[in-house]
VMD Tcl script that draws the C-alpha trace (Angstrom):
set ca {
  {-12.47 3.07 -14.61}
  {-14.35 2.18 -11.47}
  {-16.36 -0.76 -10.32}
  {-18.74 0.75 -7.80}
  {-22.48 0.76 -8.21}
  {-24.40 3.92 -8.99}
  {-25.77 6.08 -6.21}
  {-29.02 4.69 -4.87}
  {-31.91 6.98 -3.96}
  {-32.91 4.95 -0.92}
  {-31.32 5.18 2.50}
  {-29.08 2.54 4.03}
  {-28.98 1.59 7.70}
  {-26.00 2.26 9.93}
  {-23.72 -0.65 10.72}
  {-22.68 -1.59 14.22}
  {-20.46 -4.49 15.19}
  {-20.28 -6.49 18.38}
  {-16.89 -6.49 20.19}
  {-16.44 -10.23 19.65}
  {-16.93 -9.95 15.88}
  {-14.68 -6.89 15.73}
  {-12.07 -8.90 17.62}
  {-12.34 -11.71 15.07}
  {-11.69 -9.29 12.19}
  {-8.78 -7.69 14.06}
  {-7.29 -11.11 14.81}
  {-7.56 -12.23 11.18}
  {-5.98 -8.99 9.96}
  {-3.09 -9.37 12.41}
  {-2.65 -13.02 11.41}
  {-2.63 -12.07 7.72}
  {0.13 -9.51 8.28}
  {2.16 -11.85 10.51}
  {1.86 -14.95 8.29}
  {2.87 -13.06 5.14}
  {5.26 -10.63 6.79}
  {8.18 -11.30 4.43}
  {6.07 -10.50 1.38}
  {4.67 -7.34 2.99}
  {8.20 -6.33 3.90}
  {9.35 -6.72 0.29}
  {6.40 -4.64 -0.99}
  {7.10 -1.80 1.45}
  {10.85 -1.94 0.75}
  {10.19 -1.55 -2.96}
  {8.00 1.51 -2.30}
  {10.91 3.27 -0.64}
  {13.73 1.91 -2.80}
  {12.19 2.65 -6.19}
  {11.07 6.18 -7.04}
  {8.65 4.64 -9.55}
  {6.38 3.41 -6.74}
  {6.71 6.15 -4.13}
  {3.05 7.04 -4.63}
  {1.99 3.51 -3.57}
  {2.75 4.41 0.07}
  {-0.57 6.29 0.15}
  {-2.69 3.66 -1.59}
  {-3.29 1.34 1.39}
  {-4.42 4.15 3.79}
  {-6.69 5.58 1.07}
  {-8.18 2.12 0.41}
  {-8.93 1.69 4.13}
  {-10.61 5.13 4.17}
  {-12.66 4.24 1.09}
  {-13.88 1.03 2.77}
  {-14.77 2.92 5.94}
  {-16.55 5.55 3.83}
  {-18.77 2.85 2.32}
  {-19.20 0.81 5.48}
  {-22.94 0.84 4.87}
  {-22.25 -1.96 2.35}
  {-21.84 -4.44 5.21}
  {-25.50 -3.87 6.09}
  {-26.40 -5.30 2.67}
  {-24.77 -8.67 3.33}
  {-26.56 -11.52 1.52}
  {-24.83 -14.71 2.64}
  {-25.76 -17.24 -0.03}
  {-23.97 -20.58 -0.31}
  {-22.96 -19.76 -3.88}
  {-21.17 -16.61 -2.71}
  {-19.45 -18.57 0.05}
  {-18.28 -21.28 -2.35}
  {-17.05 -18.84 -5.01}
  {-15.36 -16.59 -2.47}
  {-13.58 -19.46 -0.76}
  {-12.59 -20.89 -4.14}
  {-11.08 -17.52 -5.08}
  {-9.28 -17.37 -1.75}
  {-7.92 -20.87 -2.34}
  {-6.71 -19.87 -5.83}
  {-4.96 -16.84 -4.31}
  {-3.21 -19.11 -1.78}
  {-2.12 -21.50 -4.55}
  {-0.90 -18.58 -6.68}
  {1.09 -17.32 -3.71}
  {2.75 -20.74 -3.30}
  {3.59 -20.89 -7.03}
  {5.01 -17.38 -6.83}
  {7.16 -18.37 -3.86}
  {8.48 -21.53 -5.49}
  {9.16 -19.83 -8.82}
  {10.52 -16.65 -7.15}
  {8.09 -14.46 -9.10}
  {7.57 -11.57 -6.70}
  {4.71 -9.98 -8.64}
  {2.67 -13.21 -8.52}
  {3.20 -13.55 -4.75}
  {2.24 -9.94 -4.11}
  {-0.85 -9.83 -6.34}
  {-2.08 -13.07 -4.76}
  {-1.53 -11.64 -1.29}
  {-3.29 -8.32 -1.93}
  {-6.27 -10.04 -3.61}
  {-7.08 -12.06 -0.48}
  {-9.21 -9.32 1.20}
  {-11.40 -9.19 -1.92}
  {-12.17 -12.91 -1.81}
  {-12.61 -12.81 1.96}
  {-15.31 -10.13 1.65}
  {-17.01 -12.14 -1.07}
  {-17.04 -15.38 0.91}
  {-18.12 -13.90 4.26}
  {-20.44 -11.02 3.29}
  {-21.61 -11.94 -0.21}
  {-21.65 -10.48 -3.69}
  {-23.87 -7.47 -2.93}
  {-21.43 -6.16 -0.33}
  {-18.51 -6.91 -2.64}
  {-20.05 -4.84 -5.45}
  {-20.06 -1.74 -3.25}
  {-16.52 -2.37 -1.97}
  {-15.00 -3.61 -5.21}
  {-13.21 -0.38 -6.08}
  {-11.49 0.06 -2.66}
  {-10.37 -3.57 -2.77}
  {-9.18 -3.23 -6.36}
  {-7.43 0.02 -5.41}
  {-5.60 -1.85 -2.65}
  {-4.22 -4.30 -5.23}
  {-2.68 -1.32 -7.08}
  {-0.24 -0.94 -4.18}
  {1.71 -3.90 -5.61}
  {4.90 -2.51 -7.24}
  {4.47 -3.77 -10.79}
  {4.95 -2.36 -14.27}
  {8.64 -1.52 -14.65}
  {8.66 -3.67 -17.81}
  {6.94 -0.69 -19.47}
  {9.98 1.57 -19.04}
  {11.74 0.69 -22.36}
  {8.47 1.14 -24.29}
  {7.85 4.52 -22.65}
  {11.44 5.55 -23.40}
  {10.80 4.67 -27.04}
  {7.59 6.73 -27.14}
  {9.31 9.68 -25.44}
  {12.17 9.59 -27.92}
  {9.73 9.40 -30.86}
  {7.70 12.36 -29.60}
  {10.82 14.43 -28.89}
  {12.25 13.86 -32.37}
  {8.91 14.69 -34.00}
  {8.58 17.97 -32.08}
  {12.20 18.96 -32.76}
  {11.64 18.48 -36.48}
  {8.49 20.62 -36.30}
  {10.57 23.57 -34.98}
  {13.37 22.88 -37.49}
  {15.97 21.71 -34.97}
  {18.31 19.23 -36.71}
  {18.42 15.97 -34.77}
  {19.99 12.58 -35.29}
  {18.60 9.67 -33.32}
  {20.34 6.42 -32.50}
  {18.29 4.31 -30.12}
  {17.62 6.44 -27.05}
  {20.39 8.94 -27.86}
  {19.41 12.23 -29.51}
  {22.18 14.29 -31.13}
  {21.62 17.98 -31.88}
  {24.34 20.40 -33.05}
  {24.83 21.72 -29.52}
  {25.18 18.38 -27.72}
  {24.01 14.83 -27.00}
  {20.92 13.91 -24.97}
  {20.02 10.49 -23.59}
  {16.42 9.44 -22.97}
  {17.21 7.59 -19.73}
  {14.87 5.47 -17.60}
  {14.09 8.51 -15.46}
  {12.92 10.28 -18.64}
  {10.43 7.53 -19.52}
  {7.73 9.24 -17.47}
  {6.65 6.04 -15.75}
  {6.46 7.72 -12.32}
  {4.36 10.51 -13.81}
  {2.09 8.00 -15.59}
  {1.53 5.74 -12.56}
  {0.84 8.62 -10.17}
  {-1.65 10.30 -12.51}
  {-3.44 7.02 -13.19}
  {-3.76 6.49 -9.43}
  {-5.14 10.03 -8.97}
  {-7.43 9.57 -11.97}
  {-8.91 6.33 -10.63}
  {-9.61 7.99 -7.31}
  {-11.31 10.97 -8.95}
  {-13.37 8.72 -11.24}
  {-14.57 6.73 -8.23}
  {-15.37 9.69 -5.99}
  {-16.76 12.28 -8.40}
  {-17.98 10.66 -11.63}
  {-21.12 8.55 -11.80}
  {-21.51 7.90 -15.56}
  {-19.60 4.86 -16.80}
  {-19.01 6.51 -20.19}
  {-17.53 9.59 -18.53}
  {-15.37 7.41 -16.29}
  {-13.91 5.55 -19.28}
  {-13.38 8.77 -21.26}
  {-11.68 10.44 -18.30}
  {-9.38 7.48 -17.62}
  {-8.35 7.30 -21.30}
  {-7.42 10.97 -21.16}
  {-5.53 10.41 -17.87}
  {-3.44 7.73 -19.61}
  {-2.81 9.67 -22.85}
  {-2.14 13.13 -21.36}
  {0.85 12.10 -19.14}
  {2.51 10.27 -22.05}
  {2.11 13.29 -24.37}
  {3.11 15.66 -21.57}
  {6.27 13.69 -20.85}
  {7.19 13.84 -24.52}
  {6.62 17.60 -24.40}
  {8.78 17.85 -21.27}
  {11.65 15.98 -22.97}
  {11.30 18.22 -26.04}
  {11.42 21.36 -23.88}
  {14.61 20.15 -22.17}
  {16.31 19.51 -25.51}
  {15.03 22.76 -27.01}
  {16.25 24.82 -24.03}
  {19.63 23.13 -24.45}
  {19.54 24.09 -28.14}
  {18.70 27.80 -27.68}
  {21.00 28.21 -24.65}
  {23.94 26.41 -26.30}
  {23.77 23.74 -23.53}
  {24.03 26.33 -20.75}
  {20.58 25.40 -19.34}
  {18.34 22.31 -19.03}
  {21.29 20.15 -18.03}
  {22.27 18.84 -14.60}
  {20.31 20.44 -11.75}
  {18.33 22.66 -14.16}
  {17.08 19.53 -15.90}
  {15.75 18.16 -12.59}
  {14.12 21.45 -11.55}
  {12.38 21.99 -14.89}
  {11.16 18.37 -14.83}
  {9.55 18.71 -11.39}
  {7.99 22.09 -12.23}
  {6.49 20.62 -15.37}
  {5.25 17.57 -13.43}
  {3.37 19.70 -10.89}
  {1.99 21.95 -13.62}
  {0.55 19.03 -15.64}
  {-0.84 17.35 -12.49}
  {-2.66 20.58 -11.59}
  {-3.92 20.78 -15.17}
  {-5.32 17.23 -14.97}
  {-7.07 18.02 -11.67}
  {-8.73 21.07 -13.24}
  {-9.55 19.11 -16.41}
  {-11.26 16.40 -14.33}
  {-13.92 18.88 -13.19}
  {-15.37 18.79 -16.70}
  {-16.45 15.22 -15.98}
  {-18.00 15.73 -12.52}
  {-21.67 14.79 -12.48}
  {-22.74 15.20 -8.87}
  {-21.94 11.74 -7.56}
  {-22.81 11.38 -3.87}
  {-22.85 8.65 -1.27}
  {-26.25 7.17 -0.33}
  {-27.93 8.63 2.74}
  {-27.61 6.76 6.03}
  {-30.78 6.33 8.08}
  {-31.14 6.23 11.85}
  {-31.87 2.52 11.69}
  {-28.91 0.35 12.70}
  {-27.93 -3.17 11.70}
  {-25.52 -5.37 13.64}
  {-22.70 -6.84 11.62}
  {-22.30 -10.55 12.23}
  {-19.61 -12.83 10.89}
  {-20.62 -16.46 10.25}
  {-18.29 -18.68 12.26}
  {-17.96 -21.43 9.65}
  {-17.09 -19.05 6.83}
  {-14.67 -17.15 9.04}
  {-12.95 -20.38 10.10}
  {-12.75 -21.64 6.50}
  {-11.21 -18.33 5.38}
  {-8.74 -18.42 8.27}
  {-7.62 -21.95 7.37}
  {-7.19 -21.13 3.68}
  {-5.26 -17.93 4.40}
  {-2.99 -19.82 6.78}
  {-2.49 -22.78 4.41}
  {0.00 -21.04 2.10}
  {2.57 -19.99 4.76}
  {2.08 -23.34 6.52}
  {2.83 -25.18 3.27}
  {5.95 -23.06 2.69}
  {7.12 -23.80 6.24}
  {6.72 -27.56 5.69}
  {8.33 -27.28 2.26}
  {11.36 -25.43 3.68}
  {11.92 -28.10 6.33}
  {11.61 -30.89 3.73}
  {14.00 -29.03 1.43}
  {16.56 -28.67 4.21}
  {16.30 -32.40 4.91}
  {16.60 -33.32 1.22}
  {19.65 -31.09 0.73}
  {21.44 -32.32 3.85}
  {23.05 -35.18 1.94}
  {24.25 -33.00 -0.93}
  {27.65 -31.34 -0.90}
  {28.85 -28.33 -2.79}
  {32.21 -28.42 -4.52}
  {33.55 -24.89 -4.45}
  {35.39 -23.40 -7.38}
  {36.99 -19.98 -7.37}
  {35.46 -17.81 -10.09}
  {38.94 -16.44 -10.87}
  {39.95 -19.77 -12.44}
  {36.91 -20.02 -14.71}
  {38.16 -20.54 -18.24}
  {37.26 -17.98 -20.90}
  {37.01 -18.37 -24.65}
  {38.15 -15.37 -26.74}
  {37.33 -13.15 -23.77}
  {33.82 -14.60 -23.40}
  {32.10 -16.19 -20.42}
  {28.48 -16.17 -19.13}
  {27.69 -13.56 -16.48}
  {26.14 -15.30 -13.44}
  {26.05 -14.67 -9.70}
  {24.94 -16.51 -6.56}
  {25.65 -19.96 -7.99}
  {26.70 -22.95 -5.89}
  {29.01 -24.57 -8.45}
  {30.71 -23.33 -11.60}
  {32.60 -25.79 -13.83}
  {34.38 -25.24 -17.14}
  {35.82 -27.89 -19.44}
  {37.40 -27.87 -22.88}
  {37.69 -30.45 -25.64}
  {38.56 -30.43 -29.34}
  {36.21 -31.28 -32.18}
  {38.11 -31.88 -35.42}
  {40.91 -29.68 -34.17}
  {38.66 -26.83 -33.01}
  {38.49 -25.97 -29.31}
  {35.05 -26.05 -27.64}
  {34.54 -24.72 -24.11}
  {31.71 -25.87 -21.82}
  {30.26 -23.95 -18.87}
  {28.07 -25.59 -16.24}
  {26.55 -23.20 -13.68}
  {24.66 -25.02 -10.94}
  {22.19 -23.76 -8.34}
  {21.40 -26.28 -5.61}
  {18.83 -23.89 -4.09}
  {17.28 -20.56 -5.00}
  {16.48 -17.52 -2.90}
  {16.84 -13.77 -2.75}
  {19.77 -12.70 -4.96}
  {20.32 -16.34 -5.86}
  {18.25 -17.37 -8.85}
  {18.88 -19.37 -12.02}
  {16.65 -17.27 -14.26}
  {16.95 -13.56 -13.54}
  {17.69 -10.40 -15.54}
  {21.21 -10.12 -14.09}
  {22.25 -13.61 -15.29}
  {23.24 -13.25 -18.94}
  {24.77 -15.35 -21.69}
  {27.38 -12.66 -22.38}
  {28.65 -9.28 -21.21}
  {26.71 -6.64 -23.23}
  {29.52 -4.14 -22.66}
  {31.88 -6.36 -24.67}
  {29.72 -8.44 -27.01}
  {26.83 -7.76 -29.37}
  {24.45 -10.30 -30.94}
  {24.92 -10.81 -34.68}
  {22.43 -13.69 -34.85}
  {19.90 -15.14 -32.40}
  {17.87 -18.27 -33.17}
  {15.84 -20.88 -31.34}
  {16.13 -24.48 -32.49}
  {15.29 -28.05 -31.54}
  {17.71 -30.95 -31.58}
  {16.77 -34.63 -31.48}
  {18.81 -36.41 -28.84}
  {18.09 -39.81 -27.23}
  {14.61 -39.90 -28.82}
  {13.78 -36.49 -27.32}
  {13.50 -33.08 -28.92}
  {15.68 -30.63 -26.99}
  {14.86 -26.93 -27.22}
  {17.99 -24.71 -27.22}
  {19.16 -21.15 -28.04}
  {21.85 -20.35 -30.62}
  {23.78 -17.05 -30.69}
  {26.51 -15.59 -32.83}
  {28.43 -12.98 -30.82}
  {30.81 -10.32 -32.10}
  {33.02 -7.85 -30.24}
  {34.63 -4.54 -31.16}
  {37.94 -6.04 -32.30}
  {36.47 -8.41 -34.88}
  {36.28 -11.62 -32.86}
  {33.27 -13.88 -33.41}
  {32.05 -16.96 -31.54}
  {29.21 -19.45 -31.90}
  {27.28 -20.18 -28.74}
  {24.51 -22.59 -27.72}
  {22.84 -22.71 -24.32}
  {19.91 -24.15 -22.41}
  {18.81 -24.85 -18.85}
  {18.39 -28.16 -17.07}
  {15.95 -28.81 -14.22}
  {15.85 -32.36 -12.92}
  {16.25 -34.42 -16.08}
  {14.51 -31.93 -18.38}
  {16.23 -29.55 -20.82}
  {14.83 -26.35 -22.31}
  {15.77 -22.83 -23.41}
  {12.22 -21.56 -22.85}
  {12.23 -19.47 -19.62}
  {8.51 -20.00 -18.95}
  {8.84 -23.77 -19.32}
  {11.95 -23.76 -17.11}
  {10.11 -21.82 -14.38}
  {7.25 -24.34 -14.55}
  {9.70 -27.23 -14.36}
  {11.33 -25.64 -11.32}
  {8.00 -25.39 -9.48}
  {7.12 -29.03 -10.22}
  {10.62 -30.22 -9.37}
  {10.59 -28.39 -6.05}
  {7.21 -29.84 -5.14}
  {8.57 -33.31 -5.91}
  {11.66 -32.55 -3.77}
  {13.74 -33.51 -6.80}
  {15.67 -30.37 -7.79}
  {15.57 -27.07 -5.87}
  {17.49 -24.99 -8.39}
  {18.79 -26.11 -11.78}
  {21.68 -25.71 -14.19}
  {22.67 -23.37 -16.99}
  {24.65 -25.15 -19.71}
  {26.75 -23.38 -22.36}
  {28.99 -24.48 -25.22}
  {31.02 -22.06 -27.35}
  {33.52 -22.25 -30.18}
  {34.59 -20.46 -33.34}
  {32.48 -20.26 -36.49}
  {34.17 -23.43 -37.79}
  {32.06 -25.55 -35.39}
  {28.38 -25.69 -36.34}
  {25.56 -25.26 -33.85}
  {24.51 -28.90 -34.37}
  {27.94 -30.12 -33.27}
  {27.94 -27.72 -30.32}
  {24.57 -28.83 -28.95}
  {25.38 -32.50 -29.58}
  {28.67 -32.16 -27.69}
  {26.99 -30.23 -24.87}
  {24.30 -32.87 -24.35}
  {26.82 -35.73 -24.48}
  {29.02 -33.94 -21.95}
  {26.07 -33.54 -19.59}
  {24.97 -37.15 -20.05}
  {28.43 -38.43 -19.12}
  {28.34 -36.42 -15.87}
  {24.90 -37.76 -14.97}
  {25.90 -41.40 -15.41}
}
mol new
graphics top color blue
foreach p $ca { graphics top sphere $p radius 0.5 }
foreach p [lrange $ca 0 end-1] q [lrange $ca 1 end] { graphics top cylinder $p $q radius 0.2 }
display resetview
């Protein structure tokens, strides 16, 4: 899909810019990079660290070229007050979203807010007409944000489904268990690299560019983009099927190890070339408007430029003030260290956490049954030190599996406390009951979204800069009601 306007039959004047105004734009661009350097650094690092987003390295230069290519749009500037107000409001929302992303440690929110700022700047300074012509390049720039890895498990599932279906069509016996495919000759695993997410993202990026540059009809653009999304998914399923089938007919002598990698890349380049040829069916003679000999000087309103500069600078300034206040507020707090090697375990179970400031375990007996409590405290949060993250888990998945998972509420001290209840089992027949929740400030919850919101509000109030994870576990003889009641009483006694 694309958001540019149709080609206009009339000519547009050339745009020239005075050195002072060009200097203002250069200064603001430099300031934007400098003020948000840490976030830019994380984006670029992800491009090079994750093969899923390698293609994003080219997006920013292409977006700059697309803006330069349609520089005639600046000659169409219509600087209404409504555009200024809406653009500045959008810029302010982006700054607020960036702050929330920083406080909640949600990288995607920070990065999307950052990369959307040029769009709102263009709107506020040059108006909606200019923005309409430059909307695709600015939207394309936002695509450089490394986001979408949550789709990997779903794509793995689709790939496995397609592979099994195709194997059955050619009468190859196959047994599937999750992402493992067993054929008589051997076992195949649909790994993350087999999900096709790199293939999908790169082809979508290429497809968007083609739709913008070569296709004028909106219907054709939508049809082409739908095909660009569907074809890579089907092609990746076909690729996985071919790998398994080659393994079947070669008795696992081919399509494994290095052969698997080579065949995958060959297939990738073949399908990409096929999509590029297929796209020509949709071309409809789209061209840029003609540029006349008349020239128009680009001028930047001082008030709008200054307002944009202040809003863009407000987010990093706020974070600087917040960091100093946080340092001052934490100066009076002390951390009691505890060696993780002495953390008590129950039937071989303990929560898996890292980067914490304090870790305490206690045991007590309820009607003769032992109950173990775990309190994992984070005084502050930062990179590789976060209360809620994918690496912090209630159990070790290599040892334990979930037999039951439920969410409940418990009335305690005239409040309804939301908590999570699990029944865990291991390979040697042991079973434990487990309840857990998180505490931020004086609030309890097992809802991650609510906990993240509480963390943002608590940090802004300089009340709590991290939070706690609270666990209670015992055998099946202790009910979940007794576990959560004992856990809350234990925490209340510590707070008094």
